[in-house]
C-alpha positions, 0 to 999 in steps of 0.5 A, spaced: 240 587 522 233 583 519 231 584 512 224 587 513 219 585 507 214 590 504 208 590 501 203 594 497 196 594 500 190 598 501 190 602 507 183 603 510 186 609 514 189 613 508 184 610 504 189 609 498 194 604 496 200 605 500 207 601 501 207 597 508 212 594 512 210 587 515 210 587 522 209 580 524 204 574 524 197 574 527 195 570 533 193 565 528 201 563 528 206 562 522 201 557 518 196 563 517 197 568 511 194 573 515 200 578 518 200 585 521 202 591 516 204 598 518 202 603 513 209 607 511 204 613 510 200 614 516 204 609 521 197 605 523 197 598 523 192 593 520 191 586 519 193 584 511 191 577 508 197 575 503 193 570 500 188 576 498 194 580 495 196 575 491 189 574 488 188 582 487 188 585 480 191 592 481 189 597 476 194 598 471 196 601 465 196 594 461 189 593 463 187 600 460 181 600 455 181 607 451 174 606 448 168 609 453 173 613 457 171 619 461 174 625 459 177 628 465 174 634 469 176 636 476 168 637 478 167 630 476 168 624 481 172 618 479 173 610 481 179 606 482 180 602 476 176 607 471 179 609 465 180 617 463 182 621 457 186 628 459 185 633 454 191 637 456 195 632 456 192 628 450 193 622 454 189 616 456 190 613 464 187 609 469 185 611 476 190 607 481 188 610 487 184 616 491 185 620 497 184 627 501 188 633 500 190 636 507 185 642 505 180 636 505 179 636 497 179 629 493 184 627 489 186 621 484 192 618 482 192 616 475 197 612 471 197 615 464 200 611 458 205 617 456 205 622 461 206 617 467 203 618 474 200 624 475 195 627 481 189 630 479 184 634 483 176 631 483 170 634 486 171 641 486 164 645 486 163 651 482 161 656 487 
């Protein structure tokens, strides 16, 4: 049985960073850095450039800047890479991905310094 190679990349269909299984080379041949990848979350296939993935700096807790961090509120919207402070956890974190919940609400995945990874709701309106 052949060993499959998995990568982590941004899926345009899921709108989040997910694990993907490399599914083969594009028509440019094996010399190319572009390969087909299948998202393990939504099962869609897309072309990824492996050279771009090497250059890409993913947001991480090591790059976190605590000064100027936004205070978390479910009414606000956040961007990937933004640092936030969660008052209830008394912890700083960085937004590592965004996605929509099944109910169509926005959610963010935040990696906190002490609390680890947490999924939080965003953009809830007060109606």
